[in-house]
PDB file with one MODEL, atoms N, CA, C and O in Angstrom:
MODEL        1
ATOM      1  N   UNK A   1     -90.882 180.776  -2.407  1.00  0.00           N
ATOM      2  CA  UNK A   1     -92.208 181.219  -2.786  1.00  0.00           C
ATOM      3  C   UNK A   1     -92.096 182.582  -3.466  1.00  0.00           C
ATOM      4  O   UNK A   1     -91.254 183.399  -3.095  1.00  0.00           O
ATOM      5  N   UNK A   2     -92.918 182.812  -4.428  1.00  0.00           N
ATOM      6  CA  UNK A   2     -92.916 184.073  -5.163  1.00  0.00           C
ATOM      7  C   UNK A   2     -93.811 185.092  -4.457  1.00  0.00           C
ATOM      8  O   UNK A   2     -94.646 184.745  -3.622  1.00  0.00           O
ATOM      9  N   UNK A   3     -93.608 186.353  -4.818  1.00  0.00           N
ATOM     10  CA  UNK A   3     -94.457 187.414  -4.319  1.00  0.00           C
ATOM     11  C   UNK A   3     -95.042 188.186  -5.490  1.00  0.00           C
ATOM     12  O   UNK A   3     -94.523 188.134  -6.606  1.00  0.00           O
ATOM     13  N   UNK A   4     -96.118 188.894  -5.226  1.00  0.00           N
ATOM     14  CA  UNK A   4     -96.712 189.772  -6.218  1.00  0.00           C
ATOM     15  C   UNK A   4     -96.413 191.200  -5.789  1.00  0.00           C
ATOM     16  O   UNK A   4     -96.615 191.569  -4.633  1.00  0.00           O
ATOM     17  N   UNK A   5     -95.927 192.000  -6.736  1.00  0.00           N
ATOM     18  CA  UNK A   5     -95.753 193.427  -6.493  1.00  0.00           C
ATOM     19  C   UNK A   5     -96.907 194.110  -7.214  1.00  0.00           C
ATOM     20  O   UNK A   5     -97.125 193.886  -8.404  1.00  0.00           O
ATOM     21  N   UNK A   6     -97.639 194.936  -6.492  1.00  0.00           N
ATOM     22  CA  UNK A   6     -98.819 195.574  -7.046  1.00  0.00           C
ATOM     23  C   UNK A   6     -98.615 197.086  -7.050  1.00  0.00           C
ATOM     24  O   UNK A   6     -98.393 197.692  -6.001  1.00  0.00           O
ATOM     25  N   UNK A   7     -98.691 197.694  -8.243  1.00  0.00           N
ATOM     26  CA  UNK A   7     -98.528 199.142  -8.376  1.00  0.00           C
ATOM     27  C   UNK A   7     -99.902 199.814  -8.304  1.00  0.00           C
ATOM     28  O   UNK A   7    -100.918 199.161  -8.545  1.00  0.00           O
ATOM     29  N   UNK A   8     -99.947 201.095  -7.978  1.00  0.00           N
ATOM     30  CA  UNK A   8    -101.241 201.793  -7.877  1.00  0.00           C
ATOM     31  C   UNK A   8    -102.028 201.822  -9.183  1.00  0.00           C
ATOM     32  O   UNK A   8    -103.258 201.777  -9.157  1.00  0.00           O
ATOM     33  N   UNK A   9    -101.347 201.896 -10.318  1.00  0.00           N
ATOM     34  CA  UNK A   9    -102.028 201.947 -11.613  1.00  0.00           C
ATOM     35  C   UNK A   9    -102.345 200.519 -12.052  1.00  0.00           C
ATOM     36  O   UNK A   9    -101.463 199.807 -12.531  1.00  0.00           O
ATOM     37  N   UNK A  10    -103.581 200.104 -11.895  1.00  0.00           N
ATOM     38  CA  UNK A  10    -103.997 198.732 -12.215  1.00  0.00           C
ATOM     39  C   UNK A  10    -103.969 198.444 -13.716  1.00  0.00           C
ATOM     40  O   UNK A  10    -104.125 197.293 -14.123  1.00  0.00           O
ATOM     41  N   UNK A  11    -103.774 199.469 -14.542  1.00  0.00           N
ATOM     42  CA  UNK A  11    -103.709 199.291 -15.997  1.00  0.00           C
ATOM     43  C   UNK A  11    -102.275 199.290 -16.522  1.00  0.00           C
ATOM     44  O   UNK A  11    -102.063 199.246 -17.734  1.00  0.00           O
ATOM     45  N   UNK A  12    -101.288 199.337 -15.624  1.00  0.00           N
ATOM     46  CA  UNK A  12     -99.891 199.408 -16.056  1.00  0.00           C
ATOM     47  C   UNK A  12     -99.426 198.072 -16.634  1.00  0.00           C
ATOM     48  O   UNK A  12     -99.489 197.038 -15.969  1.00  0.00           O
ATOM     49  N   UNK A  13     -98.965 198.112 -17.863  1.00  0.00           N
ATOM     50  CA  UNK A  13     -98.360 196.955 -18.519  1.00  0.00           C
ATOM     51  C   UNK A  13     -96.993 197.399 -19.013  1.00  0.00           C
ATOM     52  O   UNK A  13     -96.898 198.320 -19.824  1.00  0.00           O
ATOM     53  N   UNK A  14     -95.951 196.766 -18.543  1.00  0.00           N
ATOM     54  CA  UNK A  14     -94.611 197.123 -18.975  1.00  0.00           C
ATOM     55  C   UNK A  14     -93.573 196.651 -17.981  1.00  0.00           C
ATOM     56  O   UNK A  14     -93.855 195.853 -17.088  1.00  0.00           O
ATOM     57  N   UNK A  15     -92.364 197.163 -18.157  1.00  0.00           N
ATOM     58  CA  UNK A  15     -91.251 196.777 -17.291  1.00  0.00           C
ATOM     59  C   UNK A  15     -90.870 197.939 -16.385  1.00  0.00           C
ATOM     60  O   UNK A  15     -90.843 199.094 -16.810  1.00  0.00           O
ATOM     61  N   UNK A  16     -90.582 197.619 -15.153  1.00  0.00           N
ATOM     62  CA  UNK A  16     -90.083 198.596 -14.197  1.00  0.00           C
ATOM     63  C   UNK A  16     -89.165 197.851 -13.239  1.00  0.00           C
ATOM     64  O   UNK A  16     -89.559 196.859 -12.627  1.00  0.00           O
ATOM     65  N   UNK A  17     -87.949 198.337 -13.119  1.00  0.00           N
ATOM     66  CA  UNK A  17     -86.986 197.711 -12.213  1.00  0.00           C
ATOM     67  C   UNK A  17     -86.610 196.303 -12.619  1.00  0.00           C
ATOM     68  O   UNK A  17     -86.167 195.514 -11.784  1.00  0.00           O
ATOM     69  N   UNK A  18     -86.781 195.975 -13.899  1.00  0.00           N
ATOM     70  CA  UNK A  18     -86.449 194.641 -14.373  1.00  0.00           C
ATOM     71  C   UNK A  18     -87.569 193.629 -14.192  1.00  0.00           C
ATOM     72  O   UNK A  18     -87.393 192.450 -14.497  1.00  0.00           O
ATOM     73  N   UNK A  19     -88.711 194.074 -13.703  1.00  0.00           N
ATOM     74  CA  UNK A  19     -89.854 193.190 -13.491  1.00  0.00           C
ATOM     75  C   UNK A  19     -90.928 193.492 -14.529  1.00  0.00           C
ATOM     76  O   UNK A  19     -91.154 194.653 -14.870  1.00  0.00           O
ATOM     77  N   UNK A  20     -91.580 192.466 -15.026  1.00  0.00           N
ATOM     78  CA  UNK A  20     -92.635 192.625 -16.011  1.00  0.00           C
ATOM     79  C   UNK A  20     -93.980 192.715 -15.303  1.00  0.00           C
ATOM     80  O   UNK A  20     -94.368 191.816 -14.556  1.00  0.00           O
ATOM     81  N   UNK A  21     -94.685 193.818 -15.552  1.00  0.00           N
ATOM     82  CA  UNK A  21     -95.988 194.050 -14.956  1.00  0.00           C
ATOM     83  C   UNK A  21     -97.086 193.861 -15.988  1.00  0.00           C
ATOM     84  O   UNK A  21     -96.982 194.342 -17.117  1.00  0.00           O
ATOM     85  N   UNK A  22     -98.123 193.167 -15.600  1.00  0.00           N
ATOM     86  CA  UNK A  22     -99.326 193.001 -16.414  1.00  0.00           C
ATOM     87  C   UNK A  22    -100.510 193.395 -15.537  1.00  0.00           C
ATOM     88  O   UNK A  22    -100.721 192.829 -14.464  1.00  0.00           O
ATOM     89  N   UNK A  23    -101.272 194.368 -16.009  1.00  0.00           N
ATOM     90  CA  UNK A  23    -102.423 194.871 -15.243  1.00  0.00           C
ATOM     91  C   UNK A  23    -102.029 195.294 -13.828  1.00  0.00           C
ATOM     92  O   UNK A  23    -102.766 195.063 -12.869  1.00  0.00           O
ATOM     93  N   UNK A  24    -100.852 195.920 -13.716  1.00  0.00           N
ATOM     94  CA  UNK A  24    -100.395 196.464 -12.441  1.00  0.00           C
ATOM     95  C   UNK A  24     -99.783 195.468 -11.484  1.00  0.00           C
ATOM     96  O   UNK A  24     -99.501 195.807 -10.335  1.00  0.00           O
ATOM     97  N   UNK A  25     -99.570 194.235 -11.941  1.00  0.00           N
ATOM     98  CA  UNK A  25     -99.030 193.190 -11.054  1.00  0.00           C
ATOM     99  C   UNK A  25     -97.822 192.508 -11.693  1.00  0.00           C
ATOM    100  O   UNK A  25     -97.843 192.147 -12.870  1.00  0.00           O
ATOM    101  N   UNK A  26     -96.764 192.337 -10.888  1.00  0.00           N
ATOM    102  CA  UNK A  26     -95.598 191.560 -11.314  1.00  0.00           C
ATOM    103  C   UNK A  26     -95.434 190.398 -10.347  1.00  0.00           C
ATOM    104  O   UNK A  26     -95.518 190.581  -9.132  1.00  0.00           O
ATOM    105  N   UNK A  27     -95.201 189.208 -10.878  1.00  0.00           N
ATOM    106  CA  UNK A  27     -94.916 188.047 -10.042  1.00  0.00           C
ATOM    107  C   UNK A  27     -93.408 187.870 -10.032  1.00  0.00           C
ATOM    108  O   UNK A  27     -92.784 187.699 -11.079  1.00  0.00           O
ATOM    109  N   UNK A  28     -92.826 187.913  -8.828  1.00  0.00           N
ATOM    110  CA  UNK A  28     -91.377 187.932  -8.670  1.00  0.00           C
ATOM    111  C   UNK A  28     -90.923 186.706  -7.882  1.00  0.00           C
ATOM    112  O   UNK A  28     -91.391 186.460  -6.770  1.00  0.00           O
ATOM    113  N   UNK A  29     -90.015 185.951  -8.467  1.00  0.00           N
ATOM    114  CA  UNK A  29     -89.474 184.759  -7.799  1.00  0.00           C
ATOM    115  C   UNK A  29     -88.420 185.119  -6.742  1.00  0.00           C
ATOM    116  O   UNK A  29     -88.346 184.473  -5.697  1.00  0.00           O
ATOM    117  N   UNK A  30     -87.613 186.140  -7.009  1.00  0.00           N
ATOM    118  CA  UNK A  30     -86.572 186.566  -6.066  1.00  0.00           C
ATOM    119  C   UNK A  30     -87.220 187.492  -5.032  1.00  0.00           C
ATOM    120  O   UNK A  30     -87.306 188.703  -5.230  1.00  0.00           O
ATOM    121  N   UNK A  31     -87.672 186.896  -3.928  1.00  0.00           N
ATOM    122  CA  UNK A  31     -88.413 187.643  -2.919  1.00  0.00           C
ATOM    123  C   UNK A  31     -87.629 188.811  -2.355  1.00  0.00           C
ATOM    124  O   UNK A  31     -88.173 189.904  -2.197  1.00  0.00           O
ATOM    125  N   UNK A  32     -86.372 188.597  -2.051  1.00  0.00           N
ATOM    126  CA  UNK A  32     -85.558 189.651  -1.442  1.00  0.00           C
ATOM    127  C   UNK A  32     -85.460 190.869  -2.360  1.00  0.00           C
ATOM    128  O   UNK A  32     -85.664 192.002  -1.924  1.00  0.00           O
ATOM    129  N   UNK A  33     -85.150 190.628  -3.625  1.00  0.00           N
ATOM    130  CA  UNK A  33     -85.033 191.711  -4.594  1.00  0.00           C
ATOM    131  C   UNK A  33     -86.385 192.393  -4.809  1.00  0.00           C
ATOM    132  O   UNK A  33     -86.463 193.618  -4.894  1.00  0.00           O
ATOM    133  N   UNK A  34     -87.439 191.598  -4.895  1.00  0.00           N
ATOM    134  CA  UNK A  34     -88.782 192.134  -5.089  1.00  0.00           C
ATOM    135  C   UNK A  34     -89.239 192.985  -3.918  1.00  0.00           C
ATOM    136  O   UNK A  34     -89.806 194.060  -4.113  1.00  0.00           O
ATOM    137  N   UNK A  35     -88.999 192.516  -2.715  1.00  0.00           N
ATOM    138  CA  UNK A  35     -89.390 193.271  -1.516  1.00  0.00           C
ATOM    139  C   UNK A  35     -88.613 194.584  -1.412  1.00  0.00           C
ATOM    140  O   UNK A  35     -89.177 195.615  -1.044  1.00  0.00           O
ATOM    141  N   UNK A  36     -87.339 194.547  -1.733  1.00  0.00           N
ATOM    142  CA  UNK A  36     -86.517 195.756  -1.701  1.00  0.00           C
ATOM    143  C   UNK A  36     -87.031 196.773  -2.716  1.00  0.00           C
ATOM    144  O   UNK A  36     -87.148 197.958  -2.404  1.00  0.00           O
ATOM    145  N   UNK A  37     -87.338 196.316  -3.926  1.00  0.00           N
ATOM    146  CA  UNK A  37     -87.860 197.175  -4.986  1.00  0.00           C
ATOM    147  C   UNK A  37     -89.190 197.797  -4.563  1.00  0.00           C
ATOM    148  O   UNK A  37     -89.381 199.006  -4.691  1.00  0.00           O
ATOM    149  N   UNK A  38     -90.111 196.967  -4.056  1.00  0.00           N
ATOM    150  CA  UNK A  38     -91.438 197.443  -3.654  1.00  0.00           C
ATOM    151  C   UNK A  38     -91.344 198.439  -2.502  1.00  0.00           C
ATOM    152  O   UNK A  38     -92.066 199.436  -2.481  1.00  0.00           O
ATOM    153  N   UNK A  39     -90.469 198.176  -1.557  1.00  0.00           N
ATOM    154  CA  UNK A  39     -90.302 199.076  -0.413  1.00  0.00           C
ATOM    155  C   UNK A  39     -89.781 200.433  -0.878  1.00  0.00           C
ATOM    156  O   UNK A  39     -90.240 201.473  -0.404  1.00  0.00           O
ATOM    157  N   UNK A  40     -88.832 200.424  -1.796  1.00  0.00           N
ATOM    158  CA  UNK A  40     -88.231 201.660  -2.300  1.00  0.00           C
ATOM    159  C   UNK A  40     -89.283 202.569  -2.946  1.00  0.00           C
ATOM    160  O   UNK A  40     -89.249 203.786  -2.767  1.00  0.00           O
ATOM    161  N   UNK A  41     -90.212 201.977  -3.692  1.00  0.00           N
ATOM    162  CA  UNK A  41     -91.220 202.759  -4.405  1.00  0.00           C
ATOM    163  C   UNK A  41     -92.567 202.825  -3.678  1.00  0.00           C
ATOM    164  O   UNK A  41     -93.488 203.499  -4.139  1.00  0.00           O
ATOM    165  N   UNK A  42     -92.681 202.130  -2.551  1.00  0.00           N
ATOM    166  CA  UNK A  42     -93.919 202.162  -1.779  1.00  0.00           C
ATOM    167  C   UNK A  42     -95.036 201.326  -2.382  1.00  0.00           C
ATOM    168  O   UNK A  42     -96.213 201.630  -2.191  1.00  0.00           O
ATOM    169  N   UNK A  43     -94.675 200.270  -3.112  1.00  0.00           N
ATOM    170  CA  UNK A  43     -95.671 199.410  -3.742  1.00  0.00           C
ATOM    171  C   UNK A  43     -96.143 198.342  -2.771  1.00  0.00           C
ATOM    172  O   UNK A  43     -95.440 197.984  -1.826  1.00  0.00           O
ATOM    173  N   UNK A  44     -97.334 197.844  -3.017  1.00  0.00           N
ATOM    174  CA  UNK A  44     -97.939 196.800  -2.200  1.00  0.00           C
ATOM    175  C   UNK A  44     -97.321 195.448  -2.556  1.00  0.00           C
ATOM    176  O   UNK A  44     -96.963 195.196  -3.707  1.00  0.00           O
ATOM    177  N   UNK A  45     -97.203 194.587  -1.549  1.00  0.00           N
ATOM    178  CA  UNK A  45     -96.687 193.227  -1.753  1.00  0.00           C
ATOM    179  C   UNK A  45     -97.737 192.241  -1.273  1.00  0.00           C
ATOM    180  O   UNK A  45     -98.394 192.448  -0.252  1.00  0.00           O
ATOM    181  N   UNK A  46     -97.877 191.167  -2.032  1.00  0.00           N
ATOM    182  CA  UNK A  46     -98.817 190.102  -1.668  1.00  0.00           C
ATOM    183  C   UNK A  46     -98.125 188.769  -1.933  1.00  0.00           C
ATOM    184  O   UNK A  46     -97.408 188.616  -2.922  1.00  0.00           O
ATOM    185  N   UNK A  47     -98.346 187.813  -1.045  1.00  0.00           N
ATOM    186  CA  UNK A  47     -97.782 186.478  -1.253  1.00  0.00           C
ATOM    187  C   UNK A  47     -98.476 185.834  -2.442  1.00  0.00           C
ATOM    188  O   UNK A  47     -99.701 185.885  -2.545  1.00  0.00           O
ATOM    189  N   UNK A  48     -97.704 185.226  -3.344  1.00  0.00           N
ATOM    190  CA  UNK A  48     -98.281 184.528  -4.492  1.00  0.00           C
ATOM    191  C   UNK A  48     -98.530 183.085  -4.090  1.00  0.00           C
ATOM    192  O   UNK A  48     -97.590 182.319  -3.880  1.00  0.00           O
ATOM    193  N   UNK A  49     -99.790 182.722  -3.984  1.00  0.00           N
ATOM    194  CA  UNK A  49    -100.153 181.371  -3.545  1.00  0.00           C
ATOM    195  C   UNK A  49    -100.617 180.506  -4.699  1.00  0.00           C
ATOM    196  O   UNK A  49    -101.348 179.535  -4.502  1.00  0.00           O
ATOM    197  N   UNK A  50    -100.188 180.862  -5.920  1.00  0.00           N
ATOM    198  CA  UNK A  50    -100.532 180.070  -7.088  1.00  0.00           C
ATOM    199  C   UNK A  50     -99.803 178.735  -7.007  1.00  0.00           C
ATOM    200  O   UNK A  50     -98.588 178.719  -6.810  1.00  0.00           O
ATOM    201  N   UNK A  51    -100.510 177.616  -7.152  1.00  0.00           N
ATOM    202  CA  UNK A  51     -99.844 176.321  -7.061  1.00  0.00           C
ATOM    203  C   UNK A  51     -98.795 176.133  -8.160  1.00  0.00           C
ATOM    204  O   UNK A  51     -98.959 176.606  -9.285  1.00  0.00           O
ATOM    205  N   UNK A  52     -97.722 175.436  -7.808  1.00  0.00           N
ATOM    206  CA  UNK A  52     -96.647 175.182  -8.748  1.00  0.00           C
ATOM    207  C   UNK A  52     -96.443 173.672  -8.884  1.00  0.00           C
ATOM    208  O   UNK A  52     -96.742 172.909  -7.964  1.00  0.00           O
ATOM    209  N   UNK A  53     -95.924 173.247 -10.054  1.00  0.00           N
ATOM    210  CA  UNK A  53     -95.636 171.829 -10.235  1.00  0.00           C
ATOM    211  C   UNK A  53     -94.212 171.538  -9.751  1.00  0.00           C
ATOM    212  O   UNK A  53     -93.569 172.401  -9.154  1.00  0.00           O
ATOM    213  N   UNK A  54     -93.721 170.324 -10.009  1.00  0.00           N
ATOM    214  CA  UNK A  54     -92.402 169.920  -9.519  1.00  0.00           C
ATOM    215  C   UNK A  54     -91.272 170.788 -10.062  1.00  0.00           C
ATOM    216  O   UNK A  54     -90.264 170.986  -9.383  1.00  0.00           O
ATOM    217  N   UNK A  55     -91.430 171.311 -11.284  1.00  0.00           N
ATOM    218  CA  UNK A  55     -90.363 172.123 -11.891  1.00  0.00           C
ATOM    219  C   UNK A  55     -90.436 173.575 -11.458  1.00  0.00           C
ATOM    220  O   UNK A  55     -89.573 174.369 -11.832  1.00  0.00           O
ATOM    221  N   UNK A  56     -91.455 173.945 -10.671  1.00  0.00           N
ATOM    222  CA  UNK A  56     -91.590 175.316 -10.220  1.00  0.00           C
ATOM    223  C   UNK A  56     -92.469 176.174 -11.112  1.00  0.00           C
ATOM    224  O   UNK A  56     -92.661 177.361 -10.851  1.00  0.00           O
ATOM    225  N   UNK A  57     -93.004 175.570 -12.169  1.00  0.00           N
ATOM    226  CA  UNK A  57     -93.887 176.313 -13.076  1.00  0.00           C
ATOM    227  C   UNK A  57     -95.285 176.416 -12.466  1.00  0.00           C
ATOM    228  O   UNK A  57     -95.750 175.503 -11.784  1.00  0.00           O
ATOM    229  N   UNK A  58     -95.941 177.541 -12.724  1.00  0.00           N
ATOM    230  CA  UNK A  58     -97.289 177.722 -12.207  1.00  0.00           C
ATOM    231  C   UNK A  58     -98.248 176.750 -12.882  1.00  0.00           C
ATOM    232  O   UNK A  58     -98.190 176.527 -14.091  1.00  0.00           O
ATOM    233  N   UNK A  59     -99.120 176.184 -12.078  1.00  0.00           N
ATOM    234  CA  UNK A  59    -100.113 175.247 -12.576  1.00  0.00           C
ATOM    235  C   UNK A  59    -101.396 176.024 -12.805  1.00  0.00           C
ATOM    236  O   UNK A  59    -101.894 176.708 -11.911  1.00  0.00           O
ATOM    237  N   UNK A  60    -101.922 175.912 -14.012  1.00  0.00           N
ATOM    238  CA  UNK A  60    -103.181 176.581 -14.306  1.00  0.00           C
ATOM    239  C   UNK A  60    -104.319 175.781 -13.702  1.00  0.00           C
ATOM    240  O   UNK A  60    -104.374 174.556 -13.814  1.00  0.00           O
ATOM    241  N   UNK A  61    -105.205 176.485 -13.072  1.00  0.00           N
ATOM    242  CA  UNK A  61    -106.351 175.830 -12.455  1.00  0.00           C
ATOM    243  C   UNK A  61    -107.384 175.578 -13.536  1.00  0.00           C
ATOM    244  O   UNK A  61    -107.857 176.507 -14.191  1.00  0.00           O
ATOM    245  N   UNK A  62    -107.726 174.324 -13.714  1.00  0.00           N
ATOM    246  CA  UNK A  62    -108.709 173.962 -14.727  1.00  0.00           C
ATOM    247  C   UNK A  62    -110.061 173.801 -14.058  1.00  0.00           C
ATOM    248  O   UNK A  62    -110.185 173.208 -12.986  1.00  0.00           O
ATOM    249  N   UNK A  63    -111.042 174.332 -14.703  1.00  0.00           N
ATOM    250  CA  UNK A  63    -112.386 174.195 -14.159  1.00  0.00           C
ATOM    251  C   UNK A  63    -113.113 173.089 -14.897  1.00  0.00           C
ATOM    252  O   UNK A  63    -112.979 172.926 -16.110  1.00  0.00           O
ATOM    253  N   UNK A  64    -113.865 172.353 -14.152  1.00  0.00           N
ATOM    254  CA  UNK A  64    -114.628 171.256 -14.751  1.00  0.00           C
ATOM    255  C   UNK A  64    -115.897 171.827 -15.367  1.00  0.00           C
ATOM    256  O   UNK A  64    -116.614 172.619 -14.755  1.00  0.00           O
ATOM    257  N   UNK A  65    -116.140 171.412 -16.558  1.00  0.00           N
ATOM    258  CA  UNK A  65    -117.384 171.821 -17.206  1.00  0.00           C
ATOM    259  C   UNK A  65    -118.188 170.582 -17.511  1.00  0.00           C
ATOM    260  O   UNK A  65    -117.652 169.543 -17.898  1.00  0.00           O
ATOM    261  N   UNK A  66    -119.448 170.712 -17.333  1.00  0.00           N
ATOM    262  CA  UNK A  66    -120.295 169.561 -17.638  1.00  0.00           C
ATOM    263  C   UNK A  66    -121.179 169.926 -18.810  1.00  0.00           C
ATOM    264  O   UNK A  66    -121.733 171.023 -18.883  1.00  0.00           O
ATOM    265  N   UNK A  67    -121.293 169.005 -19.699  1.00  0.00           N
ATOM    266  CA  UNK A  67    -122.145 169.201 -20.864  1.00  0.00           C
ATOM    267  C   UNK A  67    -123.197 168.109 -20.866  1.00  0.00           C
ATOM    268  O   UNK A  67    -122.913 166.927 -20.668  1.00  0.00           O
ATOM    269  N   UNK A  68    -124.387 168.538 -21.090  1.00  0.00           N
ATOM    270  CA  UNK A  68    -125.455 167.550 -21.221  1.00  0.00           C
ATOM    271  C   UNK A  68    -125.597 167.240 -22.691  1.00  0.00           C
ATOM    272  O   UNK A  68    -125.737 168.134 -23.525  1.00  0.00           O
ATOM    273  N   UNK A  69    -125.558 165.989 -22.987  1.00  0.00           N
ATOM    274  CA  UNK A  69    -125.686 165.561 -24.369  1.00  0.00           C
ATOM    275  C   UNK A  69    -127.166 165.420 -24.700  1.00  0.00           C
ATOM    276  O   UNK A  69    -127.929 164.769 -23.986  1.00  0.00           O
ATOM    277  N   UNK A  70    -127.535 166.039 -25.780  1.00  0.00           N
ATOM    278  CA  UNK A  70    -128.939 165.932 -26.221  1.00  0.00           C
ATOM    279  C   UNK A  70    -129.145 164.553 -26.823  1.00  0.00           C
ATOM    280  O   UNK A  70    -128.439 164.139 -27.741  1.00  0.00           O
ATOM    281  N   UNK A  71    -130.115 163.869 -26.289  1.00  0.00           N
ATOM    282  CA  UNK A  71    -130.415 162.538 -26.827  1.00  0.00           C
ATOM    283  C   UNK A  71    -131.866 162.506 -27.283  1.00  0.00           C
ATOM    284  O   UNK A  71    -132.759 163.087 -26.666  1.00  0.00           O
ATOM    285  N   UNK A  72    -132.052 161.820 -28.359  1.00  0.00           N
ATOM    286  CA  UNK A  72    -133.402 161.659 -28.878  1.00  0.00           C
ATOM    287  C   UNK A  72    -133.942 160.317 -28.395  1.00  0.00           C
ATOM    288  O   UNK A  72    -133.255 159.295 -28.392  1.00  0.00           O
ATOM    289  N   UNK A  73    -135.170 160.373 -27.998  1.00  0.00           N
ATOM    290  CA  UNK A  73    -135.803 159.131 -27.547  1.00  0.00           C
ATOM    291  C   UNK A  73    -136.202 158.322 -28.774  1.00  0.00           C
ATOM    292  O   UNK A  73    -136.751 158.841 -29.746  1.00  0.00           O
ATOM    293  N   UNK A  74    -135.913 157.068 -28.691  1.00  0.00           N
ATOM    294  CA  UNK A  74    -136.316 156.165 -29.777  1.00  0.00           C
ATOM    295  C   UNK A  74    -137.763 155.764 -29.568  1.00  0.00           C
ATOM    296  O   UNK A  74    -138.176 155.440 -28.455  1.00  0.00           O
ATOM    297  N   UNK A  75    -138.506 155.789 -30.616  1.00  0.00           N
ATOM    298  CA  UNK A  75    -139.924 155.440 -30.488  1.00  0.00           C
ATOM    299  C   UNK A  75    -140.163 154.048 -30.970  1.00  0.00           C
ATOM    300  O   UNK A  75    -141.298 153.571 -30.942  1.00  0.00           O
TER     301      UNK A  75
ENDMDL
END
């Protein structure tokens, strides 16, 4: 399971310690390395509960949208 490393600056985008951060969050597959890095710098850790498919890739959650079709009444 992956973990999220969260830095205090929520606007941080870049690399630190070999991890890519977007909006202050890095998703790390190597839990041991990620936890060690976060502990060293005092960063917050959160379990990443994003669903994954069989290959381990994150599955994007799709939202259902409903559209009402405009219909004209026949006279």
